[in-house]
N, C-alpha and C positions, 0 to 999 in steps of 0.2 A: 328251624335248625340251620338254614342256609346262611353261611357267611357271604357267599356270592352265588347268585343265580343269573345266568346270561341267556339272552336270546339275540344272537347276532352272528356276524361273519367277519373274519380277519381281525381277531382280538389278540392283543399282545400283553404279556405280563412278564416283567423282569424284576427279580428280587422281591417278589410279593409274598407275604405270609398270610395264610388263612387258618383260623383256629375256630373249630366248633366241635360238634359231636357227630350226629348222623347227618348225612347229606351236606357236608361242609361246602362242597363245590358242585353245583348243579348246572349242567350244560344242556341247552336246548337248541333246536334248529330255528332259523328264521322262516319267513313265509315262502322263501325260495328254496327251502330244504337245504340250506347251507349253514354250517356251523363250525368254521375253522378257527382254532385258537392255538397260540404258541406260548409255551411257558419256558422261560430261561432262568435257571436257578430257582430261588424261592423255596417255600416250604408249605406243605398242606398237612394239617393234623385233623384227626377225627376218630370215630369209633366204628360206625356201621355204614357201609356204602358211602364213604365220605368223599369219593369222587364218583359222580353218578350222572347219567343222562345220555345224550346223543351227540352226534357230530364227529368231526375229525380233529383230535387234539393231540399235539406233540409236546411232550414234556422232556426238556433237556436239562439234566443235572439237578432236578428238583428233589428235595428231601420229602419223604413220606413218613409220617409219624402216627403209629397206631396207639390209641389212648385207652384201649380196653382189651380184655381177653375175649377170644372167639369172634372178633370183628371181621369186617370185609373192607379191603381198600377200595374196590370198585364194584359198581353195579351198573352195567351199561346196556343200552338198548339201541345200538348203533344201526341206523338206517342209511349210513354213508359207506364209502368204500373202505375206509381204513380204521376208524374207531379211535380208541385210546392207545397211544404209543408212548411208552416210557423208555427213555434212553439215558444211560449213565445216571440213574437215580439211586438214592440211598434210602434204605428202609430201616427205621429204628422204632423202639417202643418206649413208653414213658415209665414202664415198670418191667423189670426183667422176667417176672412171672408170666407176662403176655407172650414171650418168645415161644414160637412153635405152636401157637393156638389159633392164629388168625389165618385168613385166606387172601390170596391175591385178588380174587374177584368172584362174582357170580353173575348169572345172566338175567338181567331184568327183562330182556327180550332181544333176540338176534344179536347177542353181544359180540363185540370185536375188541379184544384187549391184548396187548403185547408188551412184555417186559424184556428189554434188551440191555445187556451189560450192566445188570443191577448189582449194587453192593448191598448185600443183605447182612447188615450188622445184627438185625433181628430177622429170623427166618419164619416163613409161614408153616402151616401144617405140612406133613409129608406129601399129602395129595395136592396141595397147592391151591386148587380151585374147588369151589363148592359145587356139588353135583347138580343141584337144581334150584330154580327160583320160579320164573314164569314160563320161560321157554328155553329150549336148548340153544347154546351159543353157536355162533358162526365161526369165530376164530378166538381161540385162547392159545397164546404162544409165549415161550420163555427161552431166552438164549443167553448163554455165557453168564449165568448168575454166579457171583463169588461171595464168600463170607467176608467178615470184617478183616480177616488176615490175608485175603487175596486168594484163598483156596477155592476150588470148584465146589459148589453146593451139590449135594447128593439129590438128584432129581429123578431117581429111578422109580419112585413110587407116585409120581405125578399122575393125576386122574386123566383118563382119556375118554371115558364114556360119560355122557350127560343126557339128562332128560328134563323136559319141562313139566313141572308139577301142576301147571294150570292147563296147558294146551296139549299135553301128551307127546310133544315133539321129542325126537331123540337125535343124538349126534355122537359120532366117534371121531375125535380130533387128534392130530399130532400136536401135543402140547409142549414137548421138549424139542426145540429146534436146533438145526445146525446152521452154519454160516450161510449156506445157500438159501435157506428159508428166511433168514433175517435180512438178506442183502437188499431186498426191494423196499424195506421199511426205513427209508431215509427221510430226513426232514423235507427235502425237496419234493419227493414223490407224494408224501402224505398231505402236504399243504399247498402244492402249486395250483391245484384246481385248473380252471380253464383260462385264468388270467395270469398264470405264472407268478403267484404271490410269493415273495421272499421276505419273511419277517425279520431275518437277520440284518437286513439293511437298516431297519429301524432300531435294533438293539445294539448295533456295533458301537463300541466306545470310541469317541473321537479323540485323537491325540491332542495334547495341549499345544497351542501355537507357540511359536518362538516370538518373544516380545523384545523389542529393541527401542532405544531412544535415538531419535535423529533431531539434533538441535533441541528445540523446545517441545517436540512432539514424541509421544509414545506410539509405536506402530507395530502391527502384527498382521499376519496373513489371516483372512477371514475364513 
């Protein structure tokens, strides 16, 4: 089912579209237990656990499209510090009947998944997160979710208690965050690692040079 499965570190995707069903985008760690990736814009579509795996992945402005009823956007097993961080993303569905039936995610194992400043044109179930999968999550968080009209999403019924259906682990988490909770989940913090990696230096759009004619030559700044 994978449209893209990666085993690597310092991967960058700009304006990339992935379309599949289950496990559309599968992230793994390399042999050094590193797996940093940066998404800028783009779109990921799927049905069940369509963003799944490990590592620290920062999604900036990426569209997420649910293609079935009762699906799961994420299934993470993050053995890293930050996990999946979605910022300024938009959630939609391919059929209006799917609205309110899907989940933001579930814990494949020690999950860490955060949704910040999300535009929910389509909204998940009232509880937001699935109760169990393999083991209890480490971090499930949501901050400043808005509907398609810019109004605050009602998150009063978001799930806070989780248990692992396979290993029996349990966790009680603060899943609805305030600004202080969200503040540390910046692109720099999530992806800098020990080498201060900044992927935005690679994705920045270069300005068009000024071109001029000098006699018989065309010149421009390189």
